[in-house]
N, CA, C and O atoms as a DFTB+ gen file, in Angstrom:
388 C
 N C O
     1  1      21.817     -10.352      23.293
     2  2      21.572     -11.088      22.239
     3  2      22.890     -11.936      22.005
     4  3      24.008     -11.452      22.179
     5  1      22.682     -13.156      21.622
     6  2      23.970     -13.667      21.332
     7  2      24.202     -14.059      19.676
     8  3      23.286     -14.000      18.857
     9  1      25.416     -14.414      19.389
    10  2      25.680     -14.659      18.090
    11  2      24.790     -15.721      17.366
    12  3      24.623     -15.656      16.148
    13  1      24.271     -16.611      18.065
    14  2      23.621     -17.775      17.916
    15  2      22.031     -17.715      17.698
    16  3      21.405     -18.621      17.148
    17  1      21.559     -16.752      18.107
    18  2      20.134     -16.168      18.196
    19  2      20.082     -15.466      16.566
    20  3      20.917     -14.733      16.036
    21  1      18.881     -15.949      16.060
    22  2      18.577     -15.439      14.750
    23  2      18.125     -14.050      15.097
    24  3      17.506     -13.718      16.108
    25  1      18.610     -13.132      13.903
    26  2      18.158     -11.708      14.229
    27  2      16.789     -11.381      13.293
    28  3      16.335     -12.278      12.582
    29  1      16.274     -10.295      13.324
    30  2      15.253     -10.206      12.576
    31  2      15.241     -10.371      11.081
    32  3      14.283     -10.872      10.493
    33  1      16.173     -10.001      10.566
    34  2      16.421     -10.349       9.313
    35  2      16.524     -11.523       8.627
    36  3      16.261     -11.642       7.430
    37  1      16.898     -12.386       9.345
    38  2      17.101     -13.767       9.231
    39  2      15.592     -14.515       9.219
    40  3      15.164     -15.272       8.348
    41  1      15.012     -14.135      10.276
    42  2      13.587     -14.593      10.540
    43  2      12.627     -14.447       9.431
    44  3      11.798     -15.319       9.174
    45  1      12.747     -13.273       8.732
    46  2      11.653     -12.673       7.766
    47  2      12.336     -13.262       6.309
    48  3      11.626     -13.145       5.310
    49  1      13.358     -13.736       6.187
    50  2      14.121     -13.872       5.070
    51  2      12.985     -14.725       4.075
    52  3      12.473     -14.405       3.002
    53  1      12.843     -15.902       4.894
    54  2      11.863     -16.674       3.859
    55  2      10.533     -15.982       3.422
    56  3      10.089     -16.278       2.313
    57  1       9.880     -15.112       4.177
    58  2       8.892     -14.184       3.633
    59  2       9.156     -13.239       2.619
    60  3       8.399     -12.779       1.764
    61  1      10.093     -13.070       2.800
    62  2      11.058     -11.600       1.864
    63  2      11.361     -12.623       0.527
    64  3      11.031     -12.138      -0.555
    65  1      11.951     -13.973       0.500
    66  2      12.328     -14.590      -0.729
    67  2      10.800     -14.800      -1.382
    68  3      10.470     -14.217      -2.414
    69  1      10.116     -15.495      -0.821
    70  2       8.861     -15.569      -1.313
    71  2       8.028     -14.498      -2.057
    72  3       7.383     -14.764      -3.071
    73  1       8.082     -13.252      -1.483
    74  2       7.281     -12.365      -2.109
    75  2       8.347     -11.660      -3.030
    76  3       7.831     -10.713      -3.624
    77  1       9.696     -11.842      -3.330
    78  2      10.645     -11.610      -4.439
    79  2      10.245     -12.379      -5.591
    80  3      10.127     -11.937      -6.734
    81  1      10.033     -13.643      -5.180
    82  2       9.922     -14.629      -6.123
    83  2       8.390     -14.586      -6.878
    84  3       8.269     -14.961      -8.044
    85  1       7.485     -14.193      -6.249
    86  2       6.016     -13.889      -6.728
    87  2       6.264     -12.761      -7.612
    88  3       5.691     -12.782      -8.702
    89  1       7.056     -11.733      -7.315
    90  2       7.124     -10.628      -8.256
    91  2       7.795     -10.728      -9.145
    92  3       7.761      -9.754      -9.897
    93  1       8.690     -11.830      -9.532
    94  2       9.763     -11.921     -10.539
    95  2       8.792     -12.844     -11.504
    96  3       8.880     -12.799     -12.731
    97  1       7.857     -13.684     -10.805
    98  2       6.930     -14.488     -11.685
    99  2       5.816     -13.704     -12.344
   100  3       5.336     -14.066     -13.419
   101  1       5.404     -12.613     -11.684
   102  2       4.362     -11.793     -12.152
   103  2       5.137     -11.039     -13.524
   104  3       4.641     -10.870     -14.638
   105  1       6.250     -10.725     -13.141
   106  2       7.181      -9.792     -14.183
   107  2       7.595     -10.646     -15.537
   108  3       7.849     -10.042     -16.578
   109  1       7.641     -11.927     -15.469
   110  2       7.852     -12.974     -16.556
   111  2       6.641     -12.984     -17.140
   112  3       6.670     -12.927     -18.369
   113  1       5.550     -13.040     -16.609
   114  2       4.094     -13.244     -17.033
   115  2       3.821     -11.943     -17.986
   116  3       3.211     -12.001     -19.054
   117  1       4.343     -10.838     -17.451
   118  2       3.663      -9.537     -17.785
   119  2       4.701      -9.658     -19.323
   120  3       4.157      -9.520     -20.419
   121  1       5.956      -9.882     -19.227
   122  2       6.784      -9.990     -20.402
   123  2       6.353     -10.693     -21.470
   124  3       6.413     -10.330     -22.644
   125  1       5.877     -11.800     -21.007
   126  2       5.333     -13.149     -22.271
   127  2       4.251     -12.320     -22.682
   128  3       4.168     -12.159     -23.899
   129  1       3.209     -11.625     -21.810
   130  2       2.200     -10.919     -22.283
   131  2       2.046     -10.101     -23.472
   132  3       1.185     -10.046     -24.351
   133  1       3.480      -9.281     -23.175
   134  2       3.742      -8.357     -23.841
   135  2       4.224      -8.923     -25.344
   136  3       3.759      -8.397     -26.355
   137  1       4.953      -9.761     -25.409
   138  2       5.545     -10.254     -26.617
   139  2       4.270     -10.977     -27.328
   140  3       4.401     -11.179     -28.535
   141  1       3.106     -11.371     -26.745
   142  2       2.314     -11.930     -27.440
   143  2       1.224     -10.855     -27.853
   144  3       0.625     -11.049     -28.911
   145  1       0.908      -9.674     -27.053
   146  2       0.135      -8.730     -27.724
   147  2       1.046      -8.014     -28.714
   148  3       0.389      -7.638     -29.685
   149  1       2.199      -7.733     -28.787
   150  2       2.762      -7.113     -29.662
   151  2       3.020      -7.923     -31.060
   152  3       3.127      -7.317     -32.126
   153  1       3.108      -9.316     -30.964
   154  2       3.028      -9.716     -32.222
   155  2       1.466      -9.860     -32.980
   156  3       1.309      -9.782     -34.198
   157  1       0.546     -10.049     -32.149
   158  2      -0.928      -9.559     -32.392
   159  2      -1.053      -8.683     -33.317
   160  3      -1.478      -8.736     -34.471
   161  1      -0.369      -7.363     -32.269
   162  2      -0.725      -5.936     -33.035
   163  2      -0.011      -5.742     -34.345
   164  3      -0.039      -4.634     -34.880
   165  1       0.731      -6.915     -34.982
   166  2       1.023      -7.036     -36.573
   167  2      -0.264      -7.104     -37.412
   168  3      -0.271      -6.573     -38.523
   169  1      -1.314      -7.710     -36.953
   170  2      -2.344      -8.126     -37.656
   171  2      -3.652      -7.455     -37.448
   172  3      -4.508      -7.320     -38.322
   173  1      -3.745      -6.999     -36.087
   174  2      -4.943      -6.551     -35.548
   175  2      -4.856      -5.278     -34.975
   176  3      -4.135      -5.198     -33.980
   177  1      -5.430      -4.241     -35.371
   178  2      -5.338      -2.858     -34.368
   179  2      -3.850      -2.601     -34.012
   180  3      -3.523      -3.000     -32.894
   181  1      -3.143      -2.164     -34.563
   182  2      -1.741      -1.975     -34.025
   183  2      -1.515      -0.946     -33.259
   184  3      -0.556      -0.851     -32.493
   185  1      -2.447      -0.060     -33.435
   186  2      -1.881       1.208     -32.453
   187  2      -2.093       0.895     -30.982
   188  3      -1.111       0.823     -30.243
   189  1      -3.494       0.678     -30.451
   190  2      -3.568       0.125     -29.212
   191  2      -3.067      -1.073     -28.424
   192  3      -2.797      -1.182     -27.227
   193  1      -3.015      -1.997     -29.491
   194  2      -2.254      -3.383     -29.004
   195  2      -0.725      -2.902     -28.625
   196  3      -0.119      -3.078     -27.568
   197  1      -0.263      -2.187     -29.924
   198  2       0.889      -2.357     -29.661
   199  2       1.769      -1.249     -28.394
   200  3       2.729      -1.515     -27.671
   201  1       1.130      -0.238     -28.502
   202  2       1.238       0.751     -27.282
   203  2       1.085       0.015     -25.633
   204  3       1.799       0.414     -24.713
   205  1       0.154      -0.986     -25.465
   206  2      -0.206      -1.463     -24.269
   207  2       0.905      -2.635     -24.310
   208  3       1.232      -3.060     -23.202
   209  1       1.502      -3.192     -25.386
   210  2       2.452      -4.169     -25.175
   211  2       3.808      -3.605     -24.890
   212  3       4.609      -4.194     -24.164
   213  1       4.099      -2.289     -25.555
   214  2       5.132      -1.873     -24.933
   215  2       5.244      -1.288     -23.336
   216  3       6.214      -1.461     -22.597
   217  1       4.117      -0.623     -23.032
   218  2       3.963      -0.569     -21.516
   219  2       4.031      -1.736     -20.903
   220  3       4.837      -1.766     -19.972
   221  1       3.508      -2.606     -21.099
   222  2       3.506      -3.943     -20.319
   223  2       4.899      -4.349     -20.256
   224  3       5.435      -4.689     -19.201
   225  1       5.482      -4.317     -21.371
   226  2       6.884      -4.808     -21.185
   227  2       7.831      -3.695     -20.256
   228  3       8.704      -4.022     -19.452
   229  1       7.433      -2.382     -20.576
   230  2       8.780      -1.327     -19.533
   231  2       8.186      -1.654     -18.127
   232  3       8.977      -1.476     -17.200
   233  1       6.845      -2.134     -17.772
   234  2       6.225      -2.407     -16.450
   235  2       7.304      -3.973     -16.017
   236  3       8.018      -4.119     -15.025
   237  1       7.078      -4.885     -17.090
   238  2       7.845      -5.959     -16.445
   239  2       9.530      -5.527     -16.404
   240  3      10.213      -5.928     -15.461
   241  1       9.989      -4.888     -17.230
   242  2      11.271      -4.798     -16.966
   243  2      11.686      -4.027     -15.580
   244  3      12.692      -4.165     -14.883
   245  1      10.530      -3.150     -15.429
   246  2      11.320      -2.228     -13.945
   247  2      10.891      -3.135     -12.954
   248  3      11.298      -2.816     -11.837
   249  1      10.051      -4.388     -12.994
   250  2       9.910      -5.501     -11.959
   251  2      10.671      -6.432     -11.607
   252  3      10.568      -7.099     -10.577
   253  1      11.667      -6.552     -12.644
   254  2      12.101      -7.846     -12.666
   255  2      13.780      -7.496     -12.783
   256  3      14.285      -6.517     -13.332
   257  1      14.515      -8.698     -12.037
   258  2      16.020      -8.438     -12.114
   259  2      16.458     -10.025     -12.622
   260  3      17.565     -10.319     -13.072
   261  1      15.436     -10.863     -12.455
   262  2      15.737     -12.408     -12.950
   263  2      15.602     -12.604     -14.464
   264  3      16.230     -13.464     -15.081
   265  1      14.648     -11.656     -15.074
   266  2      14.128     -12.125     -16.250
   267  2      14.440     -10.962     -17.189
   268  3      13.651     -10.579     -18.053
   269  1      15.707     -10.397     -16.954
   270  2      16.342      -9.203     -17.831
   271  2      16.341      -9.511     -19.186
   272  3      15.851      -8.619     -19.879
   273  1      16.811     -10.682     -19.893
   274  2      16.736     -11.029     -20.867
   275  2      15.472     -11.014     -21.710
   276  3      15.474     -10.439     -22.798
   277  1      14.244     -11.716     -21.176
   278  2      12.945     -11.798     -21.604
   279  2      12.464     -10.409     -21.661
   280  3      11.881     -10.032     -22.678
   281  1      12.642      -9.640     -20.707
   282  2      11.902      -8.420     -20.521
   283  2      12.565      -7.265     -21.336
   284  3      11.952      -6.202     -21.424
   285  1      13.797      -7.413     -21.943
   286  2      14.386      -6.465     -23.171
   287  2      14.165      -7.119     -24.185
   288  3      14.294      -6.352     -25.138
   289  1      13.830      -8.388     -24.612
   290  2      13.307      -8.995     -25.538
   291  2      11.902      -8.684     -25.851
   292  3      11.504      -8.783     -27.012
   293  1      11.137      -8.320     -24.913
   294  2       9.785      -7.895     -24.918
   295  2       9.532      -6.561     -25.295
   296  3       8.532      -6.106     -25.850
   297  1      10.747      -5.883     -24.859
   298  2      10.402      -4.299     -24.991
   299  2      10.868      -4.092     -26.417
   300  3      10.160      -3.373     -27.122
   301  1      11.968      -4.626     -26.939
   302  2      12.548      -4.558     -28.280
   303  2      11.386      -5.204     -29.146
   304  3      10.847      -4.527     -30.021
   305  1      11.072      -6.272     -28.950
   306  2       9.783      -7.014     -30.241
   307  2       8.725      -5.820     -30.199
   308  3       8.364      -5.208     -31.204
   309  1       8.263      -5.563     -28.856
   310  2       7.088      -4.982     -28.922
   311  2       7.060      -3.343     -29.820
   312  3       6.160      -2.804     -30.464
   313  1       8.209      -2.991     -29.562
   314  2       8.656      -1.880     -30.227
   315  2       8.911      -1.835     -31.812
   316  3       8.677      -0.834     -32.490
   317  1       9.437      -3.078     -32.335
   318  2       9.357      -3.311     -33.576
   319  2       7.881      -3.711     -34.264
   320  3       7.472      -3.487     -35.403
   321  1       7.279      -4.349     -33.204
   322  2       6.019      -4.512     -33.947
   323  2       4.965      -3.439     -33.933
   324  3       3.885      -3.549     -34.514
   325  1       5.405      -2.231     -33.124
   326  2       4.412      -1.065     -33.283
   327  2       5.108      -0.586     -34.649
   328  3       4.324      -0.520     -35.596
   329  1       6.191      -0.305     -34.868
   330  2       6.869       0.136     -36.488
   331  2       6.144      -0.808     -37.517
   332  3       5.534      -0.373     -38.494
   333  1       6.255      -1.986     -37.242
   334  2       5.995      -2.968     -38.350
   335  2       4.128      -2.975     -38.730
   336  3       3.572      -2.924     -39.827
   337  1       3.587      -3.051     -37.464
   338  2       1.994      -2.932     -37.319
   339  2       1.699      -1.737     -38.254
   340  3       1.026      -1.877     -39.275
   341  1       2.253      -0.504     -37.849
   342  2       1.914       0.687     -38.473
   343  2       1.853       0.882     -40.059
   344  3       1.008       1.303     -40.850
   345  1       3.288       0.322     -40.153
   346  2       3.783       0.300     -41.787
   347  2       2.864      -0.828     -42.500
   348  3       2.621      -0.539     -43.672
   349  1       2.328      -1.984     -42.080
   350  2       1.376      -2.839     -42.396
   351  2      -0.058      -2.070     -42.712
   352  3      -0.635      -1.914     -43.788
   353  1      -0.352      -1.724     -41.616
   354  2      -1.720      -0.853     -41.790
   355  2      -1.932      -0.038     -42.729
   356  3      -2.859      -0.095     -43.537
   357  1      -0.955       0.882     -42.662
   358  2      -0.793       2.159     -43.703
   359  2      -0.849       1.664     -45.107
   360  3      -1.595       2.094     -45.987
   361  1       0.215       0.506     -45.232
   362  2       0.136       0.076     -46.368
   363  2      -1.032      -0.610     -47.219
   364  3      -1.258      -0.519     -48.426
   365  1      -1.553      -1.164     -46.448
   366  2      -3.047      -2.025     -46.952
   367  2      -4.072      -1.291     -46.478
   368  3      -5.084      -1.968     -46.295
   369  1      -4.187      -0.002     -46.179
   370  2      -5.360       0.516     -45.933
   371  2      -6.138       0.338     -44.951
   372  3      -7.274       0.811     -44.935
   373  1      -5.638      -0.374     -43.985
   374  2      -6.422      -0.806     -42.849
   375  2      -6.784       0.151     -41.627
   376  3      -6.018       1.115     -41.652
   377  1      -7.516       0.209     -40.764
   378  2      -7.462       0.897     -39.449
   379  2      -6.518       1.049     -38.607
   380  3      -6.029      -0.044     -38.320
   381  1      -5.921       2.116     -37.950
   382  2      -5.040       1.782     -37.000
   383  2      -5.550       1.314     -35.611
   384  3      -4.971       0.627     -34.770
   385  1      -6.795       1.874     -35.595
   386  2      -7.430       2.068     -34.347
   387  2      -8.115      -0.007     -34.074
   388  3      -8.748      -0.320     -33.067
Protein backbone atom coordinates (compact mmCIF):
# COMPACT_ATOMS: atom_id res chain seq x y z
CA UNK A 1 0.00 0.00 0.00
CA UNK A 2 1.47 3.31 -1.05
CA UNK A 3 1.15 6.62 0.72
CA UNK A 4 -1.11 7.91 -2.06
CA UNK A 5 -3.80 5.24 -1.74
CA UNK A 6 -6.62 6.04 0.70
CA UNK A 7 -6.71 3.76 3.68
CA UNK A 8 -9.83 2.31 5.26
CA UNK A 9 -10.44 5.21 7.66
CA UNK A 10 -10.45 7.91 4.98
CA UNK A 11 -12.86 5.91 2.82
CA UNK A 12 -15.31 5.58 5.70
CA UNK A 13 -14.92 9.16 6.90
CA UNK A 14 -17.93 10.57 4.96
CA UNK A 15 -20.21 7.88 6.38
CA UNK A 16 -18.94 8.49 9.91
CA UNK A 17 -19.37 12.25 9.51
CA UNK A 18 -22.93 11.82 8.27
CA UNK A 19 -23.77 9.53 11.19
CA UNK A 20 -22.26 11.93 13.73
CA UNK A 21 -24.08 14.83 12.09
CA UNK A 22 -27.44 13.07 12.41
CA UNK A 23 -26.76 12.21 16.06
CA UNK A 24 -25.95 15.85 16.78
CA UNK A 25 -29.17 16.92 15.06
CA UNK A 26 -31.26 14.49 17.13
CA UNK A 27 -29.52 15.68 20.31
CA UNK A 28 -30.37 19.28 19.47
CA UNK A 29 -33.97 18.28 18.86
CA UNK A 30 -34.09 16.45 22.19
CA UNK A 31 -32.68 19.49 24.00
CA UNK A 32 -35.23 21.80 22.38
CA UNK A 33 -38.05 19.39 23.23
CA UNK A 34 -36.81 19.24 26.82
CA UNK A 35 -36.90 23.03 27.04
CA UNK A 36 -40.45 23.08 25.68
CA UNK A 37 -41.65 20.32 28.02
CA UNK A 38 -40.01 21.95 31.01
CA UNK A 39 -41.69 25.27 30.35
CA UNK A 40 -45.06 23.61 29.77
CA UNK A 41 -44.60 21.82 33.12
CA UNK A 42 -44.90 25.16 34.89
CA UNK A 43 -48.57 25.33 33.99
CA UNK A 44 -49.74 21.75 33.42
CA UNK A 45 -48.94 18.63 35.53
CA UNK A 46 -45.45 19.54 36.72
CA UNK A 47 -44.30 16.17 38.04
CA UNK A 48 -44.44 13.91 34.96
CA UNK A 49 -43.61 16.60 32.43
CA UNK A 50 -40.66 18.05 34.27
CA UNK A 51 -39.18 14.64 35.07
CA UNK A 52 -39.49 13.68 31.41
CA UNK A 53 -37.93 17.00 30.41
CA UNK A 54 -34.95 16.52 32.73
CA UNK A 55 -34.37 12.97 31.48
CA UNK A 56 -34.65 14.09 27.86
CA UNK A 57 -32.19 16.91 28.49
CA UNK A 58 -29.72 14.53 30.14
CA UNK A 59 -29.96 12.12 27.21
CA UNK A 60 -29.36 15.00 24.81
CA UNK A 61 -26.33 16.19 26.76
CA UNK A 62 -24.88 12.69 26.68
CA UNK A 63 -25.34 12.46 22.91
CA UNK A 64 -24.00 15.83 21.82
CA UNK A 65 -20.71 17.66 21.85
CA UNK A 66 -21.65 20.36 19.38
CA UNK A 67 -24.77 21.51 21.27
CA UNK A 68 -23.16 21.72 24.71
CA UNK A 69 -24.61 25.12 25.53
CA UNK A 70 -28.12 24.19 24.42
CA UNK A 71 -28.03 20.91 26.34
CA UNK A 72 -26.70 22.56 29.48
CA UNK A 73 -29.38 25.21 29.23
CA UNK A 74 -32.02 22.52 28.77
CA UNK A 75 -30.85 20.67 31.90
CA UNK A 76 -30.79 23.85 33.97
CA UNK A 77 -34.14 25.18 32.76
CA UNK A 78 -35.82 21.78 33.17
CA UNK A 79 -34.53 21.51 36.73
CA UNK A 80 -35.68 25.02 37.59
CA UNK A 81 -39.06 24.36 36.00
CA UNK A 82 -39.39 21.22 38.13
CA UNK A 83 -38.93 23.26 41.29
CA UNK A 84 -41.03 26.15 40.03
CA UNK A 85 -43.84 23.92 38.82
CA UNK A 86 -44.00 22.09 42.14
CA UNK A 87 -44.09 25.36 44.07
CA UNK A 88 -46.85 26.74 41.84
CA UNK A 89 -48.89 23.53 42.04
CA UNK A 90 -48.65 23.33 45.83
CA UNK A 91 -49.36 27.05 46.32
CA UNK A 92 -52.46 26.93 44.11
CA UNK A 93 -53.71 23.50 45.31
CA UNK A 94 -53.51 21.96 41.85
CA UNK A 95 -52.65 18.33 41.26
CA UNK A 96 -49.04 17.32 40.75
CA UNK A 97 -49.96 14.53 38.34
